[in-house]
MARDOFI-812703 format. One record per residue (C-alpha): residue number from 1; y negated, z, x. Coordinates in nm, 2 decimals, padded with zeros to 4 digits. Layout:
N
NUM, Y, Z, X
...
***
This chain:
658
1, -00.49, 06.79, -00.56
2, -00.14, 06.65, -00.52
3, -00.02, 06.53, -00.88
4, 00.32, 06.48, -00.98
5, 00.38, 06.09, -00.93
6, 00.54, 06.05, -01.29
7, 00.23, 06.20, -01.44
8, -00.02, 06.02, -01.21
9, 00.19, 05.69, -01.33
10, 00.12, 05.78, -01.69
11, -00.24, 05.79, -01.65
12, -00.26, 05.49, -01.44
13, -00.10, 05.30, -01.70
14, -00.29, 05.41, -02.01
15, -00.49, 05.13, -02.21
16, -00.82, 05.33, -02.27
17, -01.02, 05.63, -02.08
18, -00.93, 05.94, -02.19
19, -01.32, 06.07, -02.13
20, -01.42, 05.86, -02.40
21, -01.22, 06.05, -02.65
22, -01.31, 06.38, -02.50
23, -01.67, 06.28, -02.57
24, -01.59, 06.18, -02.89
25, -01.42, 06.52, -02.98
26, -01.71, 06.71, -02.83
27, -01.96, 06.52, -03.03
28, -02.12, 06.33, -02.70
29, -02.09, 06.32, -02.35
30, -02.40, 06.56, -02.29
31, -02.20, 06.85, -02.53
32, -01.90, 06.76, -02.29
33, -02.08, 06.80, -01.98
34, -02.24, 07.12, -02.12
35, -01.91, 07.29, -02.21
36, -01.75, 07.19, -01.87
37, -02.05, 07.37, -01.70
38, -02.04, 07.67, -01.93
39, -01.65, 07.69, -01.87
40, -01.69, 07.66, -01.49
41, -01.95, 07.96, -01.49
42, -01.67, 08.20, -01.65
43, -01.35, 08.05, -01.47
44, -01.52, 08.08, -01.12
45, -01.66, 08.41, -01.14
46, -01.47, 08.65, -00.93
47, -01.58, 08.96, -01.13
48, -01.35, 08.78, -01.42
49, -01.05, 08.69, -01.23
50, -00.74, 08.94, -01.26
51, -00.39, 08.95, -01.22
52, -00.19, 08.69, -01.50
53, -00.23, 08.89, -01.82
54, 00.13, 08.80, -01.91
55, 00.26, 09.05, -01.66
56, 00.04, 09.36, -01.81
57, 00.15, 09.63, -02.06
58, -00.02, 09.67, -02.37
59, -00.24, 09.95, -02.24
60, -00.33, 09.77, -01.93
61, -00.43, 09.44, -02.14
62, -00.62, 09.63, -02.37
63, -00.80, 09.80, -02.09
64, -00.86, 09.47, -01.92
65, -01.00, 09.32, -02.24
66, -01.25, 09.58, -02.26
67, -01.36, 09.57, -01.91
68, -01.41, 09.20, -01.94
69, -01.59, 09.24, -02.28
70, -01.85, 09.46, -02.12
71, -01.89, 09.23, -01.80
72, -01.92, 08.92, -02.03
73, -02.20, 09.07, -02.24
74, -02.40, 09.16, -01.94
75, -02.31, 08.81, -01.80
76, -02.45, 08.65, -02.10
77, -02.80, 08.82, -02.04
78, -02.80, 08.74, -01.69
79, -02.72, 08.38, -01.75
80, -02.97, 08.37, -02.02
81, -02.72, 08.21, -02.25
82, -02.85, 08.24, -02.58
83, -02.72, 07.94, -02.76
84, -02.43, 08.06, -03.00
85, -02.19, 07.76, -02.89
86, -02.29, 07.82, -02.50
87, -02.19, 08.20, -02.60
88, -01.87, 08.11, -02.76
89, -01.74, 07.92, -02.48
90, -01.84, 08.12, -02.22
91, -01.64, 08.41, -02.40
92, -01.33, 08.19, -02.46
93, -01.31, 08.11, -02.09
94, -01.39, 08.46, -01.93
95, -01.13, 08.59, -02.15
96, -00.86, 08.34, -02.08
97, -00.80, 08.27, -02.47
98, -00.75, 08.66, -02.50
99, -00.97, 08.81, -02.76
100, -01.29, 09.02, -02.69
101, -01.36, 09.36, -02.85
102, -01.68, 09.21, -02.97
103, -01.52, 08.91, -03.13
104, -01.54, 09.02, -03.52
105, -01.87, 09.19, -03.44
106, -02.02, 08.81, -03.31
107, -01.79, 08.62, -03.59
108, -01.85, 08.86, -03.91
109, -02.10, 09.12, -03.86
110, -02.39, 08.96, -03.72
111, -02.34, 08.66, -03.95
112, -02.33, 08.92, -04.26
113, -02.64, 09.08, -04.13
114, -02.85, 08.75, -04.10
115, -02.71, 08.62, -04.45
116, -02.66, 08.92, -04.68
117, -02.91, 09.18, -04.53
118, -03.25, 09.23, -04.68
119, -03.57, 09.17, -04.45
120, -03.57, 09.56, -04.40
121, -03.19, 09.59, -04.31
122, -03.22, 09.31, -04.06
123, -03.53, 09.44, -03.89
124, -03.35, 09.78, -03.84
125, -02.98, 09.68, -03.80
126, -02.99, 09.32, -03.63
127, -03.15, 09.41, -03.31
128, -02.90, 09.67, -03.27
129, -02.61, 09.43, -03.32
130, -02.75, 09.17, -03.10
131, -02.81, 09.42, -02.82
132, -02.44, 09.57, -02.87
133, -02.61, 09.91, -02.94
134, -02.36, 09.91, -03.24
135, -02.02, 09.74, -03.20
136, -01.88, 09.66, -03.53
137, -01.58, 09.53, -03.74
138, -01.51, 09.40, -04.08
139, -01.33, 09.63, -04.31
140, -01.14, 09.47, -04.62
141, -00.76, 09.47, -04.58
142, -00.60, 09.77, -04.67
143, -00.25, 09.91, -04.65
144, -00.15, 09.77, -05.00
145, -00.40, 09.50, -05.05
146, -00.49, 09.20, -04.86
147, -00.59, 08.87, -05.00
148, -00.64, 09.02, -05.35
149, -01.00, 09.13, -05.26
150, -01.06, 09.25, -05.63
151, -00.78, 09.49, -05.59
152, -00.90, 09.69, -05.29
153, -00.91, 10.08, -05.37
154, -01.20, 10.22, -05.14
155, -01.47, 10.32, -05.33
156, -01.83, 10.37, -05.28
157, -01.99, 10.58, -05.56
158, -02.34, 10.62, -05.59
159, -02.51, 10.97, -05.60
160, -02.83, 10.94, -05.74
161, -02.95, 11.28, -05.65
162, -02.92, 11.23, -05.27
163, -02.93, 10.84, -05.27
164, -02.64, 10.80, -05.10
165, -02.30, 10.61, -05.14
166, -01.99, 10.82, -05.13
167, -01.72, 10.62, -04.93
168, -01.36, 10.75, -05.02
169, -01.01, 10.66, -04.95
170, -00.85, 10.80, -05.29
171, -00.49, 10.69, -05.18
172, -00.26, 10.66, -04.92
173, -00.27, 10.25, -05.00
174, -00.63, 10.26, -04.98
175, -00.63, 10.31, -04.60
176, -00.81, 10.01, -04.43
177, -00.53, 09.84, -04.22
178, -00.53, 09.57, -03.98
179, -00.94, 09.52, -03.89
180, -00.97, 09.38, -03.53
181, -01.05, 09.62, -03.27
182, -01.09, 09.92, -03.51
183, -00.87, 10.12, -03.37
184, -01.03, 10.25, -03.04
185, -01.32, 09.99, -02.96
186, -01.60, 09.97, -03.24
187, -01.82, 10.19, -03.37
188, -01.95, 10.05, -03.67
189, -01.83, 09.85, -03.96
190, -01.91, 09.65, -04.27
191, -01.69, 09.79, -04.51
192, -01.58, 09.64, -04.85
193, -01.54, 09.87, -05.13
194, -01.56, 09.91, -05.50
195, -01.88, 09.99, -05.60
196, -01.95, 10.28, -05.90
197, -02.26, 10.37, -06.04
198, -02.35, 10.57, -06.33
199, -01.99, 10.57, -06.46
200, -01.95, 10.18, -06.43
201, -01.74, 09.99, -06.18
202, -01.92, 09.67, -06.03
203, -01.66, 09.53, -05.83
204, -01.65, 09.45, -05.47
205, -01.97, 09.50, -05.24
206, -02.05, 09.54, -04.85
207, -02.17, 09.85, -04.69
208, -02.27, 09.94, -04.33
209, -02.08, 10.22, -04.21
210, -02.11, 10.43, -03.87
211, -01.74, 10.51, -03.75
212, -01.82, 10.69, -03.40
213, -02.05, 10.90, -03.27
214, -02.30, 10.68, -03.06
215, -02.29, 10.95, -02.77
216, -01.90, 11.05, -02.70
217, -01.75, 10.76, -02.91
218, -01.56, 11.03, -03.15
219, -01.47, 10.94, -03.50
220, -01.75, 11.10, -03.72
221, -01.66, 11.37, -03.96
222, -01.46, 11.25, -04.25
223, -01.33, 10.96, -04.10
224, -00.98, 10.90, -03.97
225, -00.92, 10.63, -03.71
226, -00.64, 10.48, -03.50
227, -00.45, 10.19, -03.34
228, -00.14, 10.06, -03.59
229, 00.07, 09.97, -03.28
230, 00.22, 09.67, -03.13
231, 00.25, 09.34, -03.33
232, 00.38, 08.99, -03.31
233, 00.14, 08.92, -03.08
234, -00.22, 08.98, -02.99
235, -00.13, 09.28, -02.78
236, -00.47, 09.31, -02.65
237, -00.64, 09.36, -02.97
238, -00.63, 09.73, -03.11
239, -00.59, 09.63, -03.49
240, -00.65, 09.96, -03.63
241, -00.64, 10.18, -03.95
242, -00.92, 10.39, -04.10
243, -00.95, 10.65, -04.37
244, -01.26, 10.79, -04.55
245, -01.29, 11.15, -04.69
246, -01.61, 11.14, -04.91
247, -01.83, 11.00, -04.64
248, -02.20, 10.99, -04.72
249, -02.41, 10.66, -04.61
250, -02.76, 10.61, -04.73
251, -02.84, 10.37, -05.01
252, -03.01, 10.12, -04.79
253, -02.67, 10.11, -04.63
254, -02.55, 09.86, -04.90
255, -02.62, 09.50, -04.80
256, -02.88, 09.43, -05.07
257, -03.01, 09.05, -05.03
258, -02.83, 08.97, -05.36
259, -02.69, 09.30, -05.52
260, -02.89, 09.60, -05.54
261, -02.88, 09.95, -05.66
262, -03.22, 10.14, -05.74
263, -03.29, 10.48, -05.67
264, -03.16, 10.60, -06.01
265, -02.83, 10.38, -05.97
266, -02.94, 10.11, -06.18
267, -02.76, 09.78, -06.07
268, -02.86, 09.44, -06.01
269, -02.60, 09.19, -06.00
270, -02.62, 08.88, -05.74
271, -02.67, 08.51, -05.86
272, -02.30, 08.44, -05.78
273, -02.02, 08.67, -05.73
274, -01.89, 08.47, -05.45
275, -02.21, 08.53, -05.22
276, -02.03, 08.85, -05.11
277, -01.74, 08.63, -04.95
278, -01.96, 08.42, -04.76
279, -01.88, 08.57, -04.43
280, -01.49, 08.54, -04.49
281, -01.55, 08.16, -04.62
282, -01.72, 08.09, -04.29
283, -01.43, 08.25, -04.09
284, -01.19, 08.02, -04.27
285, -01.37, 07.71, -04.19
286, -01.35, 07.82, -03.83
287, -01.02, 07.87, -03.87
288, -00.92, 07.48, -03.93
289, -01.06, 07.40, -03.60
290, -00.86, 07.70, -03.43
291, -00.55, 07.56, -03.60
292, -00.62, 07.23, -03.46
293, -00.71, 07.32, -03.11
294, -00.37, 07.53, -03.09
295, -00.17, 07.27, -03.20
296, -00.37, 07.03, -02.93
297, -00.27, 07.29, -02.68
298, 00.11, 07.27, -02.74
299, 00.09, 06.89, -02.76
300, -00.08, 06.92, -02.43
301, 00.20, 07.13, -02.27
302, 00.49, 06.95, -02.43
303, 00.39, 06.59, -02.37
304, 00.27, 06.65, -01.99
305, 00.60, 06.85, -01.95
306, 00.79, 06.58, -02.10
307, 00.64, 06.31, -01.86
308, 00.76, 06.52, -01.57
309, 01.10, 06.63, -01.70
310, 01.37, 06.41, -01.62
311, 01.71, 06.46, -01.78
312, 02.06, 06.28, -01.83
313, 02.18, 05.93, -01.72
314, 02.11, 05.67, -01.97
315, 02.33, 05.44, -01.77
316, 02.62, 05.56, -01.53
317, 02.48, 05.64, -01.20
318, 02.10, 05.54, -01.30
319, 01.81, 05.73, -01.25
320, 01.76, 06.03, -01.49
321, 01.47, 05.90, -01.72
322, 01.16, 06.11, -01.84
323, 01.27, 06.27, -02.13
324, 00.94, 06.14, -02.29
325, 01.12, 05.82, -02.29
326, 01.38, 05.93, -02.53
327, 01.29, 05.83, -02.90
328, 01.42, 06.15, -03.01
329, 01.18, 06.36, -02.81
330, 00.87, 06.13, -02.90
331, 00.99, 06.18, -03.31
332, 00.94, 06.55, -03.19
333, 00.62, 06.53, -03.02
334, 00.40, 06.21, -03.13
335, 00.38, 06.32, -03.51
336, 00.23, 06.66, -03.38
337, -00.02, 06.46, -03.13
338, -00.10, 06.28, -03.47
339, -00.13, 06.60, -03.66
340, -00.36, 06.76, -03.42
341, -00.62, 06.46, -03.39
342, -00.61, 06.47, -03.79
343, -00.67, 06.82, -03.81
344, -00.95, 06.79, -03.56
345, -01.13, 06.51, -03.75
346, -01.07, 06.72, -04.09
347, -01.24, 07.05, -03.90
348, -01.53, 06.85, -03.83
349, -01.58, 06.72, -04.16
350, -01.54, 07.06, -04.32
351, -01.78, 07.22, -04.05
352, -02.05, 06.96, -04.14
353, -02.01, 07.02, -04.53
354, -01.98, 07.39, -04.47
355, -02.35, 07.37, -04.27
356, -02.50, 07.15, -04.58
357, -02.37, 07.41, -04.85
358, -02.54, 07.69, -04.62
359, -02.86, 07.53, -04.64
360, -02.80, 07.50, -05.00
361, -02.76, 07.87, -05.05
362, -03.04, 07.93, -04.82
363, -03.26, 07.75, -05.07
364, -03.13, 07.93, -05.37
365, -02.88, 07.66, -05.48
366, -02.51, 07.83, -05.53
367, -02.38, 07.51, -05.73
368, -02.16, 07.39, -05.43
369, -02.03, 07.76, -05.33
370, -01.70, 07.67, -05.52
371, -01.65, 07.37, -05.33
372, -01.67, 07.54, -05.01
373, -01.49, 07.82, -05.14
374, -01.19, 07.60, -05.25
375, -01.19, 07.36, -04.97
376, -01.18, 07.61, -04.72
377, -00.91, 07.81, -04.89
378, -00.69, 07.51, -04.90
379, -00.76, 07.37, -04.58
380, -00.73, 07.70, -04.38
381, -00.40, 07.71, -04.54
382, -00.28, 07.34, -04.49
383, -00.39, 07.35, -04.12
384, -00.27, 07.69, -04.00
385, 00.07, 07.60, -04.14
386, 00.11, 07.24, -03.99
387, -00.02, 07.41, -03.65
388, 00.24, 07.69, -03.68
389, 00.50, 07.46, -03.76
390, 00.41, 07.21, -03.49
391, 00.38, 07.46, -03.22
392, 00.74, 07.57, -03.29
393, 00.86, 07.20, -03.29
394, 00.67, 07.14, -02.96
395, 00.84, 07.46, -02.81
396, 01.17, 07.34, -02.88
397, 01.12, 07.01, -02.74
398, 01.08, 07.17, -02.40
399, 01.43, 07.30, -02.42
400, 01.51, 07.64, -02.22
401, 01.18, 07.64, -02.04
402, 00.97, 07.66, -02.36
403, 01.11, 08.02, -02.44
404, 00.97, 08.14, -02.13
405, 00.63, 08.29, -02.11
406, 00.55, 08.05, -01.81
407, 00.56, 07.76, -02.07
408, 00.24, 07.92, -02.24
409, 00.42, 07.88, -02.59
410, 00.51, 08.26, -02.67
411, 00.13, 08.34, -02.66
412, 00.04, 08.03, -02.80
413, 00.27, 08.04, -03.10
414, 00.19, 08.42, -03.18
415, -00.19, 08.34, -03.16
416, -00.16, 08.04, -03.41
417, 00.10, 08.20, -03.61
418, -00.16, 08.48, -03.76
419, -00.35, 08.22, -03.87
420, -00.15, 08.15, -04.17
421, -00.18, 08.49, -04.31
422, -00.50, 08.62, -04.15
423, -00.83, 08.60, -04.40
424, -00.61, 08.49, -04.68
425, -00.23, 08.46, -04.67
426, -00.09, 08.12, -04.70
427, 00.01, 08.07, -05.07
428, -00.25, 08.28, -05.21
429, -00.52, 08.05, -05.02
430, -00.34, 07.72, -05.17
431, -00.35, 07.90, -05.51
432, -00.72, 07.98, -05.48
433, -00.78, 07.61, -05.39
434, -00.56, 07.53, -05.70
435, -00.79, 07.72, -05.94
436, -01.08, 07.52, -05.81
437, -00.87, 07.21, -05.85
438, -00.80, 07.29, -06.21
439, -01.16, 07.33, -06.29
440, -01.23, 07.02, -06.13
441, -00.98, 06.86, -06.37
442, -01.17, 06.97, -06.67
443, -01.53, 06.86, -06.52
444, -01.36, 06.52, -06.46
445, -01.23, 06.51, -06.81
446, -01.60, 06.61, -06.93
447, -01.75, 06.32, -06.75
448, -01.92, 06.53, -06.45
449, -01.96, 06.41, -06.12
450, -01.74, 06.58, -05.86
451, -01.79, 06.63, -05.48
452, -01.68, 06.35, -05.26
453, -01.38, 06.54, -05.15
454, -01.24, 06.58, -05.52
455, -01.41, 06.26, -05.65
456, -01.07, 06.08, -05.69
457, -01.00, 06.29, -05.99
458, -01.26, 06.06, -06.17
459, -01.11, 05.74, -06.09
460, -00.77, 05.58, -06.22
461, -00.54, 05.53, -05.90
462, -00.33, 05.23, -05.85
463, 00.00, 05.25, -06.06
464, 00.21, 05.06, -05.78
465, 00.17, 05.05, -05.38
466, 00.07, 04.69, -05.33
467, 00.25, 04.68, -04.98
468, 00.49, 04.39, -04.95
469, 00.56, 04.35, -04.58
470, 00.62, 04.60, -04.29
471, 00.27, 04.51, -04.18
472, 00.14, 04.59, -04.53
473, 00.24, 04.96, -04.47
474, 00.04, 04.99, -04.18
475, -00.27, 04.91, -04.36
476, -00.49, 05.24, -04.35
477, -00.65, 05.16, -04.71
478, -00.30, 05.09, -04.85
479, -00.21, 05.43, -04.69
480, -00.52, 05.63, -04.79
481, -00.45, 05.51, -05.14
482, -00.10, 05.62, -05.14
483, -00.21, 05.95, -05.06
484, -00.49, 05.96, -05.31
485, -00.25, 05.85, -05.58
486, 00.01, 06.14, -05.49
487, -00.29, 06.39, -05.49
488, -00.43, 06.25, -05.83
489, -00.08, 06.26, -05.99
490, 00.01, 06.61, -05.88
491, -00.30, 06.76, -05.94
492, -00.32, 06.64, -06.27
493, 00.04, 06.70, -06.36
494, 00.00, 07.07, -06.25
495, -00.32, 07.09, -06.47
496, -00.11, 06.96, -06.78
497, 00.17, 07.17, -06.72
498, -00.06, 07.47, -06.69
499, -00.23, 07.36, -07.02
500, 00.10, 07.29, -07.19
501, 00.21, 07.68, -07.14
502, -00.08, 07.77, -07.26
503, -00.09, 07.58, -07.60
504, 00.28, 07.69, -07.64
505, 00.16, 08.07, -07.66
506, 00.18, 08.21, -07.31
507, -00.11, 08.39, -07.21
508, -00.33, 08.27, -06.95
509, -00.21, 08.47, -06.66
510, 00.14, 08.42, -06.75
511, 00.10, 08.05, -06.77
512, -00.06, 08.03, -06.44
513, 00.23, 08.23, -06.30
514, 00.52, 07.98, -06.42
515, 00.30, 07.68, -06.31
516, 00.27, 07.83, -05.93
517, 00.53, 07.56, -05.81
518, 00.35, 07.27, -05.94
519, 00.02, 07.41, -05.84
520, 00.12, 07.48, -05.48
521, 00.29, 07.12, -05.44
522, -00.06, 06.98, -05.61
523, -00.29, 07.15, -05.35
524, -00.07, 07.05, -05.05
525, -00.10, 06.71, -05.15
526, -00.49, 06.73, -05.20
527, -00.53, 06.87, -04.85
528, -00.29, 06.63, -04.74
529, -00.50, 06.34, -04.88
530, -00.83, 06.50, -04.75
531, -00.69, 06.51, -04.41
532, -00.57, 06.15, -04.43
533, -00.89, 06.04, -04.58
534, -01.09, 06.20, -04.29
535, -00.89, 06.05, -04.03
536, -00.93, 05.69, -04.17
537, -01.31, 05.72, -04.21
538, -01.34, 05.87, -03.87
539, -01.16, 05.55, -03.69
540, -01.38, 05.32, -03.95
541, -01.73, 05.48, -03.90
542, -01.75, 05.64, -03.53
543, -01.85, 05.45, -03.27
544, -01.58, 05.39, -02.99
545, -01.43, 05.09, -02.80
546, -01.17, 04.86, -02.91
547, -00.92, 05.02, -02.70
548, -00.99, 05.35, -02.80
549, -00.99, 05.24, -03.19
550, -00.63, 05.08, -03.14
551, -00.48, 05.41, -03.00
552, -00.63, 05.62, -03.27
553, -00.53, 05.37, -03.54
554, -00.17, 05.39, -03.42
555, -00.20, 05.78, -03.45
556, -00.37, 05.78, -03.78
557, -00.08, 05.52, -03.89
558, 00.19, 05.75, -03.76
559, 00.06, 06.07, -03.92
560, 00.01, 05.90, -04.26
561, 00.36, 05.74, -04.25
562, 00.52, 06.07, -04.13
563, 00.40, 06.23, -04.42
564, 00.51, 05.99, -04.63
565, 00.87, 05.99, -04.49
566, 00.85, 06.36, -04.51
567, 00.77, 06.35, -04.89
568, 00.93, 06.05, -04.97
569, 01.04, 06.19, -05.32
570, 00.68, 06.25, -05.43
571, 00.56, 05.90, -05.34
572, 00.87, 05.74, -05.51
573, 00.89, 05.98, -05.82
574, 00.66, 05.80, -06.04
575, 00.78, 05.48, -05.91
576, 00.46, 05.42, -05.71
577, 00.65, 05.33, -05.39
578, 00.98, 05.16, -05.38
579, 01.29, 05.22, -05.18
580, 01.23, 04.94, -05.01
581, 00.86, 05.03, -04.91
582, 00.98, 05.35, -04.81
583, 01.23, 05.18, -04.56
584, 00.96, 04.98, -04.42
585, 00.75, 05.28, -04.38
586, 01.04, 05.45, -04.18
587, 01.10, 05.15, -03.95
588, 00.72, 05.14, -03.88
589, 00.73, 05.50, -03.76
590, 00.98, 05.39, -03.49
591, 00.78, 05.10, -03.35
592, 00.47, 05.32, -03.38
593, 00.66, 05.57, -03.13
594, 00.71, 05.28, -02.88
595, 00.34, 05.20, -02.93
596, 00.22, 05.54, -02.87
597, 00.43, 05.62, -02.57
598, 00.20, 05.47, -02.29
599, -00.09, 05.66, -02.41
600, 00.04, 05.99, -02.48
601, -00.08, 06.17, -02.19
602, -00.40, 06.05, -02.18
603, -00.46, 06.14, -02.52
604, -00.35, 06.51, -02.44
605, -00.57, 06.49, -02.14
606, -00.89, 06.43, -02.35
607, -00.83, 06.75, -02.51
608, -00.96, 06.86, -02.18
609, -00.82, 07.20, -02.15
610, -00.84, 07.34, -01.83
611, -00.51, 07.49, -01.66
612, -00.68, 07.86, -01.67
613, -00.73, 07.84, -02.05
614, -00.39, 07.64, -02.10
615, -00.21, 07.92, -01.92
616, 00.11, 07.71, -01.87
617, 00.31, 07.63, -01.58
618, 00.50, 07.36, -01.80
619, 00.16, 07.19, -01.88
620, -00.04, 07.17, -01.57
621, -00.29, 06.91, -01.50
622, -00.14, 06.82, -01.17
623, 00.24, 06.84, -01.32
624, 00.40, 07.03, -01.03
625, 00.59, 07.22, -01.26
626, 00.91, 07.34, -01.07
627, 00.71, 07.48, -00.78
628, 00.44, 07.69, -00.99
629, 00.74, 07.80, -01.23
630, 00.92, 07.95, -00.92
631, 00.61, 08.11, -00.78
632, 00.49, 08.24, -01.13
633, 00.86, 08.41, -01.14
634, 00.80, 08.56, -00.80
635, 00.50, 08.72, -00.91
636, 00.69, 08.91, -01.15
637, 00.62, 09.30, -01.14
638, 01.01, 09.35, -01.11
639, 01.01, 09.17, -00.80
640, 00.82, 09.38, -00.61
641, 01.09, 09.58, -00.46
642, 01.44, 09.42, -00.39
643, 01.62, 09.72, -00.54
644, 01.44, 09.85, -00.87
645, 01.40, 10.23, -00.94
646, 01.65, 10.20, -01.20
647, 01.92, 10.14, -00.97
648, 01.96, 10.52, -00.96
649, 02.15, 10.49, -01.30
650, 02.38, 10.23, -01.16
651, 02.47, 10.39, -00.85
652, 02.65, 10.66, -00.95
653, 02.89, 10.45, -01.17
654, 02.91, 10.15, -00.90
655, 03.01, 10.39, -00.61
656, 03.23, 10.60, -00.81
657, 03.63, 10.61, -00.69
658, 03.72, 10.52, -01.06
***
């Protein structure tokens, strides 16, 4: 491989080994080697090689994804890849970052069968799901209701005479809308619907519903299915709509591990109404890692390209410098690089905590479920918006070429921006976390012990930032405490604002609505502190060389200081930080850009994205940007002929004698 000399120089002059950071992010060298091996199985398989997806029509792309999905299911058996993580790596590599028609099936249907079905239900349905005899999706969002799950209109009314549920879409707005791969791909679903029995409404429950005939894939009687049409991105996903006209399913098709209906219609509630949302919470936890990975991909593209691209003379007649040498470019790219790492460490911590809480739930302890719901809601929102905004900043940093599909940014942005809305719109998720924070304020006032992620509400924070010198504002403990102070103040003030409105006589729901501005700011501050705290703790506790620790410390400092600079008013509002301290913070940001500059390429190399998955001519590992952009352009279907067929419309005009 011939590598661009500017890019090679960056790697040769770095102060740490990129593989060390790769091993850390993968949680061990063995895991890195395993991931690379699994990726190679997919990327080197001729059965999975096709033309560039970016040149396909939507219909061609969808057909390609269906074909690949079926091949992948067969290959997983042939290769005997039974580990879930191995399967996810293989699927992601084989699909080159596109979706699989089995994605929702694997990530939601199977986990829901495993966690919310009775033993009898698991014996019947789980083997069919694991063998892809059924292909499922998750039907929650409706035309007029999404994140507000309690407002869903689809009904499941129990008929004791036949021991069946009657599934119905009573209004146009109750039409299920957006579920992935619903339009043409799946034949089965987990349906979220309002349970009615004996004239009473019992809220949202989960039901197993066949959608299509298994012999010819035609929709079953009473079910209307279709694709919702082109979207902002994800062209290969046949997101669909579904309506039910009094469709009957057996009583045993209600997932009944926690909530049950007797044959006579008697209802037995679950020990916690939050359990029914378990699969959705797990999906949100995964989205934090997806957001971090998306932003890391964008950083890889923009930083490698900025090391290759040379632009404008700094001195008359001099050589054009790499644009990575411009401080203005560093200010666009390096805070996003720091954010990507911060989110990766946060995602790691959330996943660990999620696993602990899932073990508690399996043991019958649901007391920590509220923590997981609050944490996953807040961090899903916080991380997805940070990644969304960061990728746009990185794209802009690549100039005109960033607008081309060849850059990888259009598809990357459309993939990441959906995370801001999917499985819970940003503001609604932030406010769900806010409800948890408000409850924690009351618990803290009552002397209760709070989980580690929120324990700061039981502590009295510093009243003044102790930083006296520019070096002090680089101290990780001082930086972490600054974010703790900000979170404590904004969360407690939001709680006080809410209570003052209630005490003034306003109904709770009115007071809540009129406190949204405070609650959103408070939750964002809480999530920001959580992210800083985890970044700092990771640097302190994880084993690494001094050289890597130095690089990560600089990036952590930049992440924290950049956040202070962007939210200076919130740190200074109550006098915690002075104008002089904020000026020192800004000055240190400039210094850190210079410090990080020599290692920026090595850090993105550590993310270890193969070119086939990065799908960017700008972000190629070899840095041969211009040669491959030209080659990519020549491969455009419009260039198959010198004169396009549409010339027949131009010809009469161009050859007229007018």
